[in-house]
PyMOL Python script that loads the backbone (N, CA, C, O; Angstrom):
from pymol import cmd

cmd.read_pdbstr("""\
ATOM      1  N   MET A   1    -122.459 133.408 -28.183  1.00  0.00           N
ATOM      2  CA  MET A   1    -122.201 134.772 -27.802  1.00  0.00           C
ATOM      3  C   MET A   1    -123.393 135.670 -28.136  1.00  0.00           C
ATOM      4  O   MET A   1    -123.684 136.603 -27.388  1.00  0.00           O
ATOM      5  N   LEU A   2    -124.061 135.414 -29.203  1.00  0.00           N
ATOM      6  CA  LEU A   2    -125.206 136.226 -29.592  1.00  0.00           C
ATOM      7  C   LEU A   2    -126.496 135.428 -29.395  1.00  0.00           C
ATOM      8  O   LEU A   2    -127.369 135.419 -30.262  1.00  0.00           O
ATOM      9  N   ILE A   3    -126.603 134.766 -28.255  1.00  0.00           N
ATOM     10  CA  ILE A   3    -127.733 133.896 -27.961  1.00  0.00           C
ATOM     11  C   ILE A   3    -129.053 134.664 -27.973  1.00  0.00           C
ATOM     12  O   ILE A   3    -130.102 134.075 -28.233  1.00  0.00           O
ATOM     13  N   PHE A   4    -129.018 135.965 -27.698  1.00  0.00           N
ATOM     14  CA  PHE A   4    -130.244 136.756 -27.697  1.00  0.00           C
ATOM     15  C   PHE A   4    -130.894 136.803 -29.083  1.00  0.00           C
ATOM     16  O   PHE A   4    -132.079 137.117 -29.199  1.00  0.00           O
ATOM     17  N   LEU A   5    -130.127 136.494 -30.136  1.00  0.00           N
ATOM     18  CA  LEU A   5    -130.709 136.445 -31.470  1.00  0.00           C
ATOM     19  C   LEU A   5    -131.595 135.213 -31.656  1.00  0.00           C
ATOM     20  O   LEU A   5    -132.509 135.210 -32.480  1.00  0.00           O
ATOM     21  N   LEU A   6    -131.308 134.168 -30.877  1.00  0.00           N
ATOM     22  CA  LEU A   6    -132.065 132.924 -30.991  1.00  0.00           C
ATOM     23  C   LEU A   6    -133.252 132.855 -30.043  1.00  0.00           C
ATOM     24  O   LEU A   6    -134.210 132.129 -30.310  1.00  0.00           O
ATOM     25  N   ASP A   7    -133.207 133.594 -28.943  1.00  0.00           N
ATOM     26  CA  ASP A   7    -134.265 133.541 -27.938  1.00  0.00           C
ATOM     27  C   ASP A   7    -134.731 134.963 -27.627  1.00  0.00           C
ATOM     28  O   ASP A   7    -133.966 135.773 -27.105  1.00  0.00           O
ATOM     29  N   GLU A   8    -135.983 135.257 -27.949  1.00  0.00           N
ATOM     30  CA  GLU A   8    -136.488 136.620 -27.752  1.00  0.00           C
ATOM     31  C   GLU A   8    -136.668 136.990 -26.287  1.00  0.00           C
ATOM     32  O   GLU A   8    -136.862 138.164 -25.971  1.00  0.00           O
ATOM     33  N   ASN A   9    -136.609 136.013 -25.386  1.00  0.00           N
ATOM     34  CA  ASN A   9    -136.739 136.293 -23.945  1.00  0.00           C
ATOM     35  C   ASN A   9    -135.435 136.765 -23.318  1.00  0.00           C
ATOM     36  O   ASN A   9    -135.426 137.217 -22.172  1.00  0.00           O
ATOM     37  N   ILE A  10    -134.352 136.667 -24.045  1.00  0.00           N
ATOM     38  CA  ILE A  10    -133.046 137.097 -23.544  1.00  0.00           C
ATOM     39  C   ILE A  10    -132.760 138.498 -24.054  1.00  0.00           C
ATOM     40  O   ILE A  10    -132.741 138.724 -25.264  1.00  0.00           O
ATOM     41  N   PRO A  11    -132.534 139.449 -23.141  1.00  0.00           N
ATOM     42  CA  PRO A  11    -132.281 140.831 -23.591  1.00  0.00           C
ATOM     43  C   PRO A  11    -130.917 140.967 -24.263  1.00  0.00           C
ATOM     44  O   PRO A  11    -129.992 140.205 -23.982  1.00  0.00           O
ATOM     45  N   ALA A  12    -130.812 141.932 -25.138  1.00  0.00           N
ATOM     46  CA  ALA A  12    -129.567 142.171 -25.870  1.00  0.00           C
ATOM     47  C   ALA A  12    -128.559 142.962 -25.049  1.00  0.00           C
ATOM     48  O   ALA A  12    -127.408 143.100 -25.462  1.00  0.00           O
ATOM     49  N   ASP A  13    -128.969 143.485 -23.892  1.00  0.00           N
ATOM     50  CA  ASP A  13    -128.051 144.257 -23.044  1.00  0.00           C
ATOM     51  C   ASP A  13    -128.039 143.671 -21.630  1.00  0.00           C
ATOM     52  O   ASP A  13    -128.792 142.746 -21.326  1.00  0.00           O
ATOM     53  N   ASN A  14    -127.195 144.206 -20.790  1.00  0.00           N
ATOM     54  CA  ASN A  14    -127.108 143.720 -19.409  1.00  0.00           C
ATOM     55  C   ASN A  14    -127.599 144.768 -18.410  1.00  0.00           C
ATOM     56  O   ASN A  14    -127.167 144.780 -17.258  1.00  0.00           O
ATOM     57  N   ASN A  15    -128.497 145.640 -18.849  1.00  0.00           N
ATOM     58  CA  ASN A  15    -128.987 146.699 -17.969  1.00  0.00           C
ATOM     59  C   ASN A  15    -129.672 146.139 -16.731  1.00  0.00           C
ATOM     60  O   ASN A  15    -129.540 146.704 -15.645  1.00  0.00           O
ATOM     61  N   GLY A  16    -130.402 145.033 -16.879  1.00  0.00           N
ATOM     62  CA  GLY A  16    -131.067 144.415 -15.727  1.00  0.00           C
ATOM     63  C   GLY A  16    -130.075 143.985 -14.670  1.00  0.00           C
ATOM     64  O   GLY A  16    -130.314 144.162 -13.476  1.00  0.00           O
ATOM     65  N   SER A  17    -128.965 143.424 -15.103  1.00  0.00           N
ATOM     66  CA  SER A  17    -127.928 142.999 -14.161  1.00  0.00           C
ATOM     67  C   SER A  17    -127.289 144.197 -13.474  1.00  0.00           C
ATOM     68  O   SER A  17    -127.019 144.159 -12.273  1.00  0.00           O
ATOM     69  N   GLU A  18    -127.052 145.240 -14.222  1.00  0.00           N
ATOM     70  CA  GLU A  18    -126.456 146.440 -13.639  1.00  0.00           C
ATOM     71  C   GLU A  18    -127.395 147.091 -12.628  1.00  0.00           C
ATOM     72  O   GLU A  18    -126.950 147.573 -11.586  1.00  0.00           O
ATOM     73  N   ARG A  19    -128.687 147.106 -12.932  1.00  0.00           N
ATOM     74  CA  ARG A  19    -129.660 147.657 -11.984  1.00  0.00           C
ATOM     75  C   ARG A  19    -129.747 146.799 -10.723  1.00  0.00           C
ATOM     76  O   ARG A  19    -129.962 147.322  -9.630  1.00  0.00           O
ATOM     77  N   ALA A  20    -129.582 145.492 -10.871  1.00  0.00           N
ATOM     78  CA  ALA A  20    -129.682 144.587  -9.722  1.00  0.00           C
ATOM     79  C   ALA A  20    -128.554 144.822  -8.720  1.00  0.00           C
ATOM     80  O   ALA A  20    -128.779 144.718  -7.514  1.00  0.00           O
ATOM     81  N   ILE A  21    -127.364 145.132  -9.185  1.00  0.00           N
ATOM     82  CA  ILE A  21    -126.249 145.334  -8.250  1.00  0.00           C
ATOM     83  C   ILE A  21    -126.139 146.780  -7.761  1.00  0.00           C
ATOM     84  O   ILE A  21    -125.356 147.068  -6.856  1.00  0.00           O
ATOM     85  N   ARG A  22    -126.908 147.677  -8.346  1.00  0.00           N
ATOM     86  CA  ARG A  22    -126.841 149.084  -7.953  1.00  0.00           C
ATOM     87  C   ARG A  22    -127.174 149.282  -6.477  1.00  0.00           C
ATOM     88  O   ARG A  22    -126.503 150.064  -5.803  1.00  0.00           O
ATOM     89  N   ASN A  23    -128.200 148.591  -5.953  1.00  0.00           N
ATOM     90  CA  ASN A  23    -128.592 148.748  -4.558  1.00  0.00           C
ATOM     91  C   ASN A  23    -127.456 148.389  -3.599  1.00  0.00           C
ATOM     92  O   ASN A  23    -127.284 149.036  -2.567  1.00  0.00           O
ATOM     93  N   VAL A  24    -126.692 147.370  -3.938  1.00  0.00           N
ATOM     94  CA  VAL A  24    -125.575 146.974  -3.081  1.00  0.00           C
ATOM     95  C   VAL A  24    -124.509 148.065  -3.068  1.00  0.00           C
ATOM     96  O   VAL A  24    -123.970 148.399  -2.013  1.00  0.00           O
ATOM     97  N   LYS A  25    -124.209 148.611  -4.227  1.00  0.00           N
ATOM     98  CA  LYS A  25    -123.187 149.656  -4.292  1.00  0.00           C
ATOM     99  C   LYS A  25    -123.639 150.927  -3.563  1.00  0.00           C
ATOM    100  O   LYS A  25    -122.828 151.585  -2.912  1.00  0.00           O
ATOM    101  N   VAL A  26    -124.913 151.272  -3.668  1.00  0.00           N
ATOM    102  CA  VAL A  26    -125.416 152.440  -2.943  1.00  0.00           C
ATOM    103  C   VAL A  26    -125.327 152.200  -1.442  1.00  0.00           C
ATOM    104  O   VAL A  26    -124.934 153.097  -0.697  1.00  0.00           O
ATOM    105  N   LYS A  27    -125.686 151.001  -0.987  1.00  0.00           N
ATOM    106  CA  LYS A  27    -125.597 150.651   0.441  1.00  0.00           C
ATOM    107  C   LYS A  27    -124.152 150.788   0.928  1.00  0.00           C
ATOM    108  O   LYS A  27    -123.904 151.351   1.994  1.00  0.00           O
ATOM    109  N   GLN A  28    -123.217 150.279   0.154  1.00  0.00           N
ATOM    110  CA  GLN A  28    -121.809 150.395   0.539  1.00  0.00           C
ATOM    111  C   GLN A  28    -121.355 151.853   0.562  1.00  0.00           C
ATOM    112  O   GLN A  28    -120.585 152.253   1.435  1.00  0.00           O
ATOM    113  N   LYS A  29    -121.828 152.639  -0.390  1.00  0.00           N
ATOM    114  CA  LYS A  29    -121.431 154.044  -0.453  1.00  0.00           C
ATOM    115  C   LYS A  29    -121.961 154.818   0.749  1.00  0.00           C
ATOM    116  O   LYS A  29    -121.250 155.647   1.317  1.00  0.00           O
ATOM    117  N   VAL A  30    -123.196 154.555   1.137  1.00  0.00           N
ATOM    118  CA  VAL A  30    -123.823 155.284   2.237  1.00  0.00           C
ATOM    119  C   VAL A  30    -123.236 154.876   3.578  1.00  0.00           C
ATOM    120  O   VAL A  30    -122.858 155.734   4.375  1.00  0.00           O
ATOM    121  N   SER A  31    -123.154 153.571   3.836  1.00  0.00           N
ATOM    122  CA  SER A  31    -122.696 153.112   5.142  1.00  0.00           C
ATOM    123  C   SER A  31    -121.188 152.854   5.179  1.00  0.00           C
ATOM    124  O   SER A  31    -120.606 152.721   6.256  1.00  0.00           O
ATOM    125  N   GLY A  32    -120.564 152.784   4.018  1.00  0.00           N
ATOM    126  CA  GLY A  32    -119.118 152.578   3.976  1.00  0.00           C
ATOM    127  C   GLY A  32    -118.710 151.120   3.901  1.00  0.00           C
ATOM    128  O   GLY A  32    -117.664 150.791   3.342  1.00  0.00           O
ATOM    129  N   GLN A  33    -119.532 150.244   4.462  1.00  0.00           N
ATOM    130  CA  GLN A  33    -119.170 148.822   4.462  1.00  0.00           C
ATOM    131  C   GLN A  33    -120.308 148.009   5.063  1.00  0.00           C
ATOM    132  O   GLN A  33    -121.251 148.556   5.634  1.00  0.00           O
ATOM    133  N   PHE A  34    -120.201 146.710   4.926  1.00  0.00           N
ATOM    134  CA  PHE A  34    -121.049 145.803   5.683  1.00  0.00           C
ATOM    135  C   PHE A  34    -120.263 145.440   6.937  1.00  0.00           C
ATOM    136  O   PHE A  34    -119.051 145.232   6.867  1.00  0.00           O
ATOM    137  N   LYS A  35    -120.928 145.363   8.069  1.00  0.00           N
ATOM    138  CA  LYS A  35    -120.236 145.119   9.337  1.00  0.00           C
ATOM    139  C   LYS A  35    -119.775 143.686   9.499  1.00  0.00           C
ATOM    140  O   LYS A  35    -118.827 143.415  10.237  1.00  0.00           O
ATOM    141  N   SER A  36    -120.444 142.755   8.808  1.00  0.00           N
ATOM    142  CA  SER A  36    -120.053 141.345   8.910  1.00  0.00           C
ATOM    143  C   SER A  36    -120.403 140.631   7.612  1.00  0.00           C
ATOM    144  O   SER A  36    -121.205 141.117   6.815  1.00  0.00           O
ATOM    145  N   LEU A  37    -119.793 139.481   7.418  1.00  0.00           N
ATOM    146  CA  LEU A  37    -120.092 138.666   6.255  1.00  0.00           C
ATOM    147  C   LEU A  37    -121.539 138.194   6.310  1.00  0.00           C
ATOM    148  O   LEU A  37    -122.225 138.165   5.288  1.00  0.00           O
ATOM    149  N   GLU A  38    -122.005 137.826   7.499  1.00  0.00           N
ATOM    150  CA  GLU A  38    -123.390 137.380   7.655  1.00  0.00           C
ATOM    151  C   GLU A  38    -124.376 138.496   7.285  1.00  0.00           C
ATOM    152  O   GLU A  38    -125.394 138.236   6.644  1.00  0.00           O
ATOM    153  N   GLY A  39    -124.077 139.725   7.685  1.00  0.00           N
ATOM    154  CA  GLY A  39    -124.918 140.856   7.340  1.00  0.00           C
ATOM    155  C   GLY A  39    -124.965 141.089   5.836  1.00  0.00           C
ATOM    156  O   GLY A  39    -126.024 141.384   5.282  1.00  0.00           O
ATOM    157  N   ALA A  40    -123.831 140.956   5.183  1.00  0.00           N
ATOM    158  CA  ALA A  40    -123.772 141.122   3.731  1.00  0.00           C
ATOM    159  C   ALA A  40    -124.579 140.023   3.034  1.00  0.00           C
ATOM    160  O   ALA A  40    -125.284 140.291   2.061  1.00  0.00           O
ATOM    161  N   GLN A  41    -124.476 138.795   3.528  1.00  0.00           N
ATOM    162  CA  GLN A  41    -125.227 137.689   2.943  1.00  0.00           C
ATOM    163  C   GLN A  41    -126.731 137.864   3.151  1.00  0.00           C
ATOM    164  O   GLN A  41    -127.522 137.610   2.242  1.00  0.00           O
ATOM    165  N   ASN A  42    -127.118 138.295   4.342  1.00  0.00           N
ATOM    166  CA  ASN A  42    -128.537 138.542   4.610  1.00  0.00           C
ATOM    167  C   ASN A  42    -129.090 139.626   3.702  1.00  0.00           C
ATOM    168  O   ASN A  42    -130.190 139.496   3.166  1.00  0.00           O
ATOM    169  N   TYR A  43    -128.325 140.692   3.531  1.00  0.00           N
ATOM    170  CA  TYR A  43    -128.740 141.787   2.655  1.00  0.00           C
ATOM    171  C   TYR A  43    -128.891 141.283   1.214  1.00  0.00           C
ATOM    172  O   TYR A  43    -129.865 141.616   0.538  1.00  0.00           O
ATOM    173  N   ALA A  44    -127.936 140.487   0.753  1.00  0.00           N
ATOM    174  CA  ALA A  44    -127.994 139.952  -0.606  1.00  0.00           C
ATOM    175  C   ALA A  44    -129.212 139.045  -0.780  1.00  0.00           C
ATOM    176  O   ALA A  44    -129.866 139.089  -1.821  1.00  0.00           O
ATOM    177  N   ASN A  45    -129.520 138.234   0.212  1.00  0.00           N
ATOM    178  CA  ASN A  45    -130.688 137.356   0.131  1.00  0.00           C
ATOM    179  C   ASN A  45    -131.982 138.166   0.055  1.00  0.00           C
ATOM    180  O   ASN A  45    -132.861 137.866  -0.753  1.00  0.00           O
ATOM    181  N   LEU A  46    -132.093 139.189   0.894  1.00  0.00           N
ATOM    182  CA  LEU A  46    -133.294 140.033   0.866  1.00  0.00           C
ATOM    183  C   LEU A  46    -133.440 140.745  -0.478  1.00  0.00           C
ATOM    184  O   LEU A  46    -134.529 140.781  -1.051  1.00  0.00           O
ATOM    185  N   ARG A  47    -132.358 141.303  -0.970  1.00  0.00           N
ATOM    186  CA  ARG A  47    -132.408 142.008  -2.257  1.00  0.00           C
ATOM    187  C   ARG A  47    -132.776 141.047  -3.372  1.00  0.00           C
ATOM    188  O   ARG A  47    -133.503 141.420  -4.293  1.00  0.00           O
ATOM    189  N   SER A  48    -132.292 139.827  -3.305  1.00  0.00           N
ATOM    190  CA  SER A  48    -132.599 138.837  -4.330  1.00  0.00           C
ATOM    191  C   SER A  48    -134.093 138.543  -4.375  1.00  0.00           C
ATOM    192  O   SER A  48    -134.689 138.501  -5.451  1.00  0.00           O
ATOM    193  N   VAL A  49    -134.698 138.340  -3.207  1.00  0.00           N
ATOM    194  CA  VAL A  49    -136.136 138.061  -3.144  1.00  0.00           C
ATOM    195  C   VAL A  49    -136.934 139.271  -3.626  1.00  0.00           C
ATOM    196  O   VAL A  49    -137.884 139.124  -4.395  1.00  0.00           O
ATOM    197  N   ILE A  50    -136.554 140.452  -3.181  1.00  0.00           N
ATOM    198  CA  ILE A  50    -137.274 141.666  -3.564  1.00  0.00           C
ATOM    199  C   ILE A  50    -137.177 141.913  -5.067  1.00  0.00           C
ATOM    200  O   ILE A  50    -138.186 142.179  -5.720  1.00  0.00           O
ATOM    201  N   ASP A  51    -135.972 141.825  -5.614  1.00  0.00           N
ATOM    202  CA  ASP A  51    -135.789 142.077  -7.044  1.00  0.00           C
ATOM    203  C   ASP A  51    -136.501 141.034  -7.898  1.00  0.00           C
ATOM    204  O   ASP A  51    -137.104 141.374  -8.916  1.00  0.00           O
ATOM    205  N   THR A  52    -136.435 139.770  -7.494  1.00  0.00           N
ATOM    206  CA  THR A  52    -137.108 138.712  -8.242  1.00  0.00           C
ATOM    207  C   THR A  52    -138.620 138.893  -8.186  1.00  0.00           C
ATOM    208  O   THR A  52    -139.314 138.696  -9.184  1.00  0.00           O
ATOM    209  N   SER A  53    -139.126 139.268  -7.016  1.00  0.00           N
ATOM    210  CA  SER A  53    -140.565 139.505  -6.883  1.00  0.00           C
ATOM    211  C   SER A  53    -141.015 140.634  -7.807  1.00  0.00           C
ATOM    212  O   SER A  53    -142.052 140.523  -8.461  1.00  0.00           O
ATOM    213  N   ARG A  54    -140.254 141.703  -7.863  1.00  0.00           N
ATOM    214  CA  ARG A  54    -140.598 142.832  -8.738  1.00  0.00           C
ATOM    215  C   ARG A  54    -140.613 142.408 -10.201  1.00  0.00           C
ATOM    216  O   ARG A  54    -141.525 142.761 -10.949  1.00  0.00           O
ATOM    217  N   LYS A  55    -139.598 141.648 -10.603  1.00  0.00           N
ATOM    218  CA  LYS A  55    -139.514 141.218 -12.001  1.00  0.00           C
ATOM    219  C   LYS A  55    -140.667 140.302 -12.374  1.00  0.00           C
ATOM    220  O   LYS A  55    -141.079 140.267 -13.533  1.00  0.00           O
ATOM    221  N   ARG A  56    -141.193 139.560 -11.403  1.00  0.00           N
ATOM    222  CA  ARG A  56    -142.307 138.637 -11.673  1.00  0.00           C
ATOM    223  C   ARG A  56    -143.664 139.263 -11.399  1.00  0.00           C
ATOM    224  O   ARG A  56    -144.692 138.603 -11.548  1.00  0.00           O
ATOM    225  N   GLY A  57    -143.678 140.524 -11.001  1.00  0.00           N
ATOM    226  CA  GLY A  57    -144.930 141.224 -10.759  1.00  0.00           C
ATOM    227  C   GLY A  57    -145.613 140.825  -9.464  1.00  0.00           C
ATOM    228  O   GLY A  57    -146.828 140.971  -9.338  1.00  0.00           O
ATOM    229  N   LEU A  58    -144.850 140.323  -8.497  1.00  0.00           N
ATOM    230  CA  LEU A  58    -145.397 139.914  -7.204  1.00  0.00           C
ATOM    231  C   LEU A  58    -145.205 141.022  -6.176  1.00  0.00           C
ATOM    232  O   LEU A  58    -144.340 141.883  -6.334  1.00  0.00           O
ATOM    233  N   ASN A  59    -146.009 140.995  -5.133  1.00  0.00           N
ATOM    234  CA  ASN A  59    -145.863 141.941  -4.038  1.00  0.00           C
ATOM    235  C   ASN A  59    -144.634 141.552  -3.218  1.00  0.00           C
ATOM    236  O   ASN A  59    -144.542 140.419  -2.746  1.00  0.00           O
ATOM    237  N   GLU A  60    -143.695 142.472  -3.045  1.00  0.00           N
ATOM    238  CA  GLU A  60    -142.440 142.157  -2.363  1.00  0.00           C
ATOM    239  C   GLU A  60    -142.668 141.746  -0.911  1.00  0.00           C
ATOM    240  O   GLU A  60    -142.069 140.781  -0.438  1.00  0.00           O
ATOM    241  N   PHE A  61    -143.526 142.471  -0.207  1.00  0.00           N
ATOM    242  CA  PHE A  61    -143.767 142.173   1.199  1.00  0.00           C
ATOM    243  C   PHE A  61    -144.400 140.795   1.362  1.00  0.00           C
ATOM    244  O   PHE A  61    -143.991 140.014   2.221  1.00  0.00           O
ATOM    245  N   GLU A  62    -145.401 140.500   0.531  1.00  0.00           N
ATOM    246  CA  GLU A  62    -146.041 139.189   0.606  1.00  0.00           C
ATOM    247  C   GLU A  62    -145.059 138.067   0.272  1.00  0.00           C
ATOM    248  O   GLU A  62    -145.140 136.980   0.844  1.00  0.00           O
ATOM    249  N   SER A  63    -144.150 138.324  -0.635  1.00  0.00           N
ATOM    250  CA  SER A  63    -143.132 137.334  -0.978  1.00  0.00           C
ATOM    251  C   SER A  63    -142.226 137.060   0.220  1.00  0.00           C
ATOM    252  O   SER A  63    -141.929 135.904   0.523  1.00  0.00           O
ATOM    253  N   LEU A  64    -141.788 138.120   0.903  1.00  0.00           N
ATOM    254  CA  LEU A  64    -140.927 137.950   2.075  1.00  0.00           C
ATOM    255  C   LEU A  64    -141.665 137.211   3.192  1.00  0.00           C
ATOM    256  O   LEU A  64    -141.092 136.334   3.838  1.00  0.00           O
ATOM    257  N   VAL A  65    -142.923 137.559   3.421  1.00  0.00           N
ATOM    258  CA  VAL A  65    -143.712 136.886   4.453  1.00  0.00           C
ATOM    259  C   VAL A  65    -143.867 135.415   4.111  1.00  0.00           C
ATOM    260  O   VAL A  65    -143.734 134.557   4.984  1.00  0.00           O
ATOM    261  N   SER A  66    -144.144 135.118   2.863  1.00  0.00           N
ATOM    262  CA  SER A  66    -144.317 133.733   2.421  1.00  0.00           C
ATOM    263  C   SER A  66    -143.047 132.913   2.666  1.00  0.00           C
ATOM    264  O   SER A  66    -143.113 131.775   3.130  1.00  0.00           O
ATOM    265  N   ILE A  67    -141.918 133.491   2.357  1.00  0.00           N
ATOM    266  CA  ILE A  67    -140.650 132.786   2.563  1.00  0.00           C
ATOM    267  C   ILE A  67    -140.382 132.586   4.053  1.00  0.00           C
ATOM    268  O   ILE A  67    -139.914 131.524   4.464  1.00  0.00           O
ATOM    269  N   MET A  68    -140.675 133.596   4.856  1.00  0.00           N
ATOM    270  CA  MET A  68    -140.468 133.471   6.298  1.00  0.00           C
ATOM    271  C   MET A  68    -141.371 132.406   6.917  1.00  0.00           C
ATOM    272  O   MET A  68    -141.033 131.831   7.952  1.00  0.00           O
ATOM    273  N   GLN A  69    -142.509 132.141   6.293  1.00  0.00           N
ATOM    274  CA  GLN A  69    -143.418 131.095   6.748  1.00  0.00           C
ATOM    275  C   GLN A  69    -143.013 129.714   6.254  1.00  0.00           C
ATOM    276  O   GLN A  69    -143.656 128.716   6.579  1.00  0.00           O
ATOM    277  N   GLY A  70    -141.943 129.661   5.467  1.00  0.00           N
ATOM    278  CA  GLY A  70    -141.421 128.384   5.010  1.00  0.00           C
ATOM    279  C   GLY A  70    -141.983 127.911   3.689  1.00  0.00           C
ATOM    280  O   GLY A  70    -141.757 126.767   3.294  1.00  0.00           O
ATOM    281  N   ASN A  71    -142.714 128.771   2.996  1.00  0.00           N
ATOM    282  CA  ASN A  71    -143.274 128.398   1.695  1.00  0.00           C
ATOM    283  C   ASN A  71    -142.262 128.667   0.583  1.00  0.00           C
ATOM    284  O   ASN A  71    -141.521 129.649   0.620  1.00  0.00           O
ATOM    285  N   SER A  72    -142.249 127.778  -0.399  1.00  0.00           N
ATOM    286  CA  SER A  72    -141.386 127.986  -1.565  1.00  0.00           C
ATOM    287  C   SER A  72    -142.092 128.942  -2.494  1.00  0.00           C
ATOM    288  O   SER A  72    -143.255 128.729  -2.836  1.00  0.00           O
ATOM    289  N   LEU A  73    -141.418 129.978  -2.903  1.00  0.00           N
ATOM    290  CA  LEU A  73    -142.048 131.025  -3.699  1.00  0.00           C
ATOM    291  C   LEU A  73    -141.683 130.943  -5.159  1.00  0.00           C
ATOM    292  O   LEU A  73    -142.532 131.161  -6.023  1.00  0.00           O
ATOM    293  N   PHE A  74    -140.442 130.635  -5.450  1.00  0.00           N
ATOM    294  CA  PHE A  74    -139.986 130.689  -6.847  1.00  0.00           C
ATOM    295  C   PHE A  74    -139.745 129.302  -7.372  1.00  0.00           C
ATOM    296  O   PHE A  74    -139.357 129.139  -8.529  1.00  0.00           O
TER     297      PHE A  74
END
""", "prot")
cmd.dss("prot")
cmd.show_as("cartoon", "prot")
cmd.util.cbc("prot")
cmd.orient("prot")
């Protein structure tokens, strides 16, 4: 339960997780809903790549282009 005491790379709070889901909630608030399950999944995939790229200090656009070209990024 207190694993963050054993590993300094693990944060003691969940603020990162809360920030990660904030974009989805704002999207739902603005548009009211996702029009399809496929659209929601596509949005989640894009946000995942963008957020992971930011956390790793990578350029988000270059990361998306790399993935679209079939290269493994992470």
